[in-house]
Steps between C-alpha positions, in 0.01 A plus 500: 500500500515645148144626517554666837800715403336605173183603676701693760701682234187592304344640816818701563495645147136595525559662839801704379320602181197617692720708735731652238257553213463867418793617719710756316828419677457126432423565134803731476734237646365236258551739210865581584567132565372405154721771343805388692773253391355160602671162447285189569581125472307181586694170496358145560665159503350162589538125440219288356483119525343339193402141585452235232153372592518188281638284783250649747208417264630146441519425875158656572339283231636186669394585859153341477626173336774472765246559777272229356784246479631573852151478653425168323831308479531161332605195706595135447538193724852388592535133595801392707578141598700388804560162667428544871463264800152353522420693819564831319279420201211745470292323237521166321423540131492271197852621411617391847359147451652463151838618626487251790413215259807588291733538802432200724816576697297771678264234649572428867279193541201315353232348727257300281332769291638786712810677362698730734759721322790670675503792252255621239476755221329824611363737235478873579287731285503878534409807293776701333516823295828422322368452149667673205227764458517605868881518488462720189277743696747497794795583273295771325423663839869503600604651164217754516607617846858555384377675182280748691745563788785587261293778342312608813816562706655718228183694415414588860863555600561783252516847657347813347710750698597676177144625440521878544343830398671840516365857450730806475431873454734801490366855449648849478223757540513880486236677709575862426832578672470172697664183363358168611697173473296181546618135504295182551616137487299202621549128423350169612625140499265209548496121498197297412377256761393149407138493399283288723223282369155648539276214601202678345655471151396156379569543128870450426470724192413796725791436737848635433787279385660502846173402665456211256855376567438520878178305453642214291801471732269460802282243321797292379651502851167378642494219242859406596395472867197277427474147641520353148842661430620412853416132431724509192804655675801279436357335188702480178430809285420450133753589232426654161377402253162444667334170407156551340302249706125466446425725799746774401391489136121488550417657837445878443650594839819301437518638144495855644780406741704351212459825303622698805803263535590557134458878537725547806757260352522704179475844670859618541439873541532711816129586490530877540693807386585834665447824305657825622299807402614863530327821409623859499170661414410861447303649786134546405337841502280398792800390709689818407209718618487307826873558552462874430228516765734326743765764423249773582398329826863445607587860411220622724626266773848652472372858503274430794791369709744776403536764781528876451832646632313698763346185643836323550585483870793367696861482394534544128828482319544817296751568224533822305586478135648809334582532131855609571664318213265635240542850635879486490488338163280779367733765643803332342331488163408870518820636655776279362374411158299808413230283338174616364173387657412303187829312518450420867153361427640286219763352737240413759275346235789281378562381854132418544498305169813310608334407830189389311708280270669349804160428652376341173816285484427375853146412397637313197728299728200414720301386194796287384516339848126424482546343153788289629280384789224405255749307283628323812141407594441361150820295522393368840159397360671326207729314744194388704328371186820320395524335844134389479557351153819326616313356801221367276761349263682342795178342625429366152848344489447346846165357389663362183780331696241362742306346210819349357584344838144369529521344152832333590353369824195360316731328248698341785182380668375352172829311457477369858137398444596318179780316678266404786239361257772300318611351834138411586455332161821299550388394848156401367658300217729319748200422719308358204795283398529373857129414505536312170796301638299409812206390285729278289651351815156421641394337171813283505427390857143414404621288208750322729228420756272368224783276369569360850129436555477323166805285579357405839174404339680275251700331777186447707331346200795261444495400866127429479556275197769302683276447802214386279718228332655376830183471703221369283326332791450828676313662211234656714746645745716618218198648320394677819852621553513616142169684543628651824825589327312654210281698737808617686665590171187683393493688830868586465446604141203707609711654777780571257252645256357714779850617599582569139180705462583688820850568370355618174257723688785633716707560187200667338446717808870587503475596136191709573676671791804564282269631227330730752833620631611559145171679431550728800853574386370581155235730642762681707717540192194620312444772758863609470509494124169483315679459171565132587128433562420357158804274508405368844142434385636296211725312744205426729290377207788278392536370856127424525513319167799302621323409826192397303713280275672358809162419653386340175822300485459392864140395434611310191780328693254411774263348247786304345613376844143392585469321163833323558394400853173355363693324226740348756203395716331331205833333411540369854141369501559330167823337625327392819218349299745315275690369804178388663407307186848347486482402867158347447623308202806381690285379789277310259803333347630397843162355597 
């Protein structure tokens, strides 16, 4: 557009110059125009938006790392457990069998070696994106959208209707006895349209600031609509300060995103400024010559369209003007006042001077009105600038209050999170104490059963001794009965030992399940607050050491029980041998 009107105007100038060059009348008009009283003015006013490109550069540097992370997201396996009816179980795993062994109340029936449960533990495993690093990227995208939109809407919503250019010219020209009065005034007002992105411009350094802002806004919106971000909708956003996990600290893409987070968090400026520029320049010699040529052309246009009185046809309003007043005035001066010609001329000259002064005073009033208009325009411009500054200050205050409210909200959330963790710790401690009480109760029951078994064994042994003394003649039968009784006792002891081992295994499995549940709880807490990770590791190590010591103690107790059982067996054999010798000796004495 700009090239076309310039070319057209240049062609027009060349055409006029070629036609008028060397024409005496044209040269004469230009000459009298240059010698006339010419007043020229050229006034321009426009707004300029100066954008702080630091935030644009920071976002552009992070586009490629964000694209890499969103295209290759990190995942982890979530395991969920649920007790379901046996007909709804999808897959029987080792965890399902262990759980069933610990919860025999879920068994419906047992047919020989076939066990039919009514319900069973079902383990579901599925992929999930909700790790801390992915939630960090999701929160960064939401903050980045708000950051860009706040500046984009203001930048592209500003109007440039005040941009204007004005050219004025007033001339009083004397062409012999002819006086020419010429006035020209032309002004323009324009508003800049939003610049559109040229797809052929690939280098962001060659694009304008508005094009770069349009580009990063479009890219960030595309990222926000990606499947990765949609999967994370509804997740818990991260709160500052950002935890420096291994991935965020060492992965270059996540490090770039962390730098961008820190930049937009610390950037509290509007991101642009508006500069109002005005110029009241002197008209250049070239422009002045062009205006003089236009005066000559317009003068010829006027003369060409002016009709000679003889050519006027139709009804024409005519009015005769006679210098009656001057004539009578002259007669009065001559007749009544008997004035000399010199005196009469002086009086007329004074009147002419008075009229000239009156005309000059009118011109002075016009100039004063123009000056007042210019002062009013300056005051209006100052008021516009003051309103712009006040609007910028108001937005800064709003942003400051918004940050204060955000800080208060974060503090409240931290307090609630701290209270929730304290409640979880109290619940976990209560659960541990309950488990310890149950373990003590089980140990007491085991000791009671062992005491009863020992008492029964002693009573059985006493009964056997009484039978041996009362029925000497039935030694064989008694011996067989004793052997049968011993075998039965051994079988019962073996059964009890087997039941005890099964109970120990069940208790061990219950402990393992509780340890796994505790481990899962610790892992969940670790995901929520990585700061507790080291403490939980120490707790797990302590728990493993405790379990190892418990296993060693159980093995030691088992060895001691076996040694005691062997000792009792050897004692019984020794007593039986002594009794047999005594019986043999008694029989010999009787014989």
